[in-house]
C-alpha positions as a printed NumPy array, in Angstrom:
array([[ -33.454,  130.566, -238.457],
       [ -33.262,  131.205, -234.88 ],
       [ -29.96 ,  132.59 , -233.412],
       [ -27.267,  130.131, -232.654],
       [ -26.521,  129.615, -228.935],
       [ -22.908,  128.84 , -228.104],
       [ -22.027,  127.56 , -224.611],
       [ -18.68 ,  127.329, -222.998],
       [ -15.878,  129.351, -221.165],
       [ -14.307,  132.348, -222.904],
       [ -10.702,  131.316, -222.223],
       [ -11.003,  127.911, -223.962],
       [  -9.002,  127.723, -227.154],
       [ -11.724,  125.716, -228.988],
       [ -14.415,  128.359, -227.949],
       [ -12.211,  131.095, -229.09 ],
       [ -11.686,  129.38 , -232.478],
       [ -15.457,  128.802, -232.81 ],
       [ -16.387,  132.425, -231.806],
       [ -13.669,  133.767, -234.257],
       [ -14.989,  131.571, -237.046],
       [ -18.677,  132.614, -236.637],
       [ -17.619,  136.241, -236.342],
       [ -15.48 ,  136.013, -239.533],
       [ -18.433,  134.381, -241.361],
       [ -20.776,  137.084, -240.225],
       [ -22.978,  134.752, -238.377],
       [ -24.862,  136.024, -235.383],
       [ -24.74 ,  134.016, -232.31 ],
       [ -25.466,  134.312, -228.49 ],
       [ -22.674,  133.306, -226.084],
       [ -23.419,  131.665, -222.778],
       [ -20.459,  131.883, -220.431],
       [ -20.599,  128.803, -217.959],
       [ -18.456,  130.642, -215.459],
       [ -20.504,  133.735, -215.236],
       [ -23.978,  132.446, -216.044],
       [ -23.765,  128.824, -214.839],
       [ -24.66 ,  125.648, -216.57 ],
       [ -28.018,  125.717, -218.343],
       [ -29.514,  122.895, -215.969],
       [ -32.726,  122.942, -218.056],
       [ -30.94 ,  122.067, -221.302],
       [ -28.759,  119.276, -219.915],
       [ -31.218,  116.487, -220.087],
       [ -31.93 ,  117.244, -223.753],
       [ -28.265,  117.504, -224.521],
       [ -27.799,  114.098, -222.953],
       [ -30.482,  112.605, -224.886],
       [ -29.082,  114.048, -228.127],
       [ -25.472,  113.457, -227.524],
       [ -25.018,  110.877, -224.767],
       [ -22.837,  111.076, -221.646],
       [ -19.795,  109.89 , -223.568],
       [ -19.887,  112.647, -226.043],
       [ -21.016,  115.444, -223.699],
       [ -18.55 ,  114.742, -220.933],
       [ -14.958,  115.436, -221.912],
       [ -13.119,  112.496, -220.338],
       [  -9.857,  113.47 , -222.133],
       [  -9.755,  117.089, -220.552],
       [  -7.831,  118.017, -217.493],
       [ -10.904,  118.732, -215.277],
       [ -11.962,  115.067, -215.761],
       [  -8.583,  113.65 , -215.06 ],
       [  -8.18 ,  115.727, -211.936],
       [ -11.498,  114.409, -210.44 ],
       [ -11.358,  111.838, -207.66 ],
       [ -11.625,  108.221, -209.356],
       [ -14.596,  107.57 , -207.12 ],
       [ -16.378,  110.667, -208.389],
       [ -15.517,  109.505, -211.896],
       [ -16.965,  106.122, -211.207],
       [ -20.091,  107.63 , -209.728],
       [ -21.22 ,  108.924, -213.247],
       [ -23.443,  106.036, -214.065],
       [ -26.674,  107.683, -215.395],
       [ -28.002,  111.041, -216.732],
       [ -28.815,  112.247, -213.062],
       [ -25.206,  111.614, -211.881],
       [ -23.869,  113.192, -215.104],
       [ -26.1  ,  116.257, -214.553],
       [ -24.918,  116.73 , -210.993],
       [ -21.317,  116.273, -212.207],
       [ -21.648,  118.82 , -215.026],
       [ -23.416,  121.223, -212.731],
       [ -20.57 ,  121.079, -210.004],
       [ -17.775,  121.037, -212.646],
       [ -18.887,  122.958, -215.733],
       [ -15.389,  122.611, -217.365],
       [ -15.972,  118.827, -217.782],
       [ -18.534,  119.517, -220.45 ],
       [ -17.059,  119.274, -224.037],
       [ -16.906,  122.731, -225.572],
       [ -18.362,  124.515, -227.249],
       [ -21.96 ,  123.095, -226.838],
       [ -23.907,  124.635, -229.587],
       [ -27.689,  124.702, -230.034],
       [ -28.262,  125.467, -233.703],
       [ -31.182,  127.494, -234.986],
       [ -32.921,  124.261, -235.911],
       [ -32.592,  122.977, -232.413],
       [ -30.045,  120.333, -232.992],
       [ -27.144,  120.11 , -230.505],
       [ -23.464,  119.576, -231.104],
       [ -20.091,  119.818, -229.234],
       [ -16.711,  120.677, -230.308],
       [ -15.676,  122.925, -233.432],
       [ -14.956,  121.776, -236.842],
       [ -15.172,  124.531, -239.452],
       [ -15.971,  122.239, -242.321],
       [ -18.849,  120.535, -240.419],
       [ -20.109,  123.934, -239.288],
       [ -20.017,  125.386, -242.777],
       [ -21.96 ,  122.294, -244.067],
       [ -24.457,  122.606, -241.161],
       [ -25.074,  126.377, -242.066],
       [ -25.081,  125.598, -245.847],
       [ -22.011,  127.477, -246.577]])
């Protein structure tokens, strides 16, 4: 299995929980920090195809709620969603994970992750 790729920001509580869980389980992963390394623009179209805008964009988080309503309303297709995520990386639900088998998920649930990894 290829290494797990974890995407997010290090001070996010959910990202911290996910990283701690992976480390406790002895599972190797690579961490991509949006704040330092930027949003992986080449991966966003695939994430959108796999998850959809409503799953990938966190509309319950403070970043989305602070956006001007006209900007929120302008997210009508994948191109506008990508532009938003590139400009406001914190609007992406975290963590985004690309698993060794190539599938993509967002969020952290220990039970689901354990099942995904056959544990």
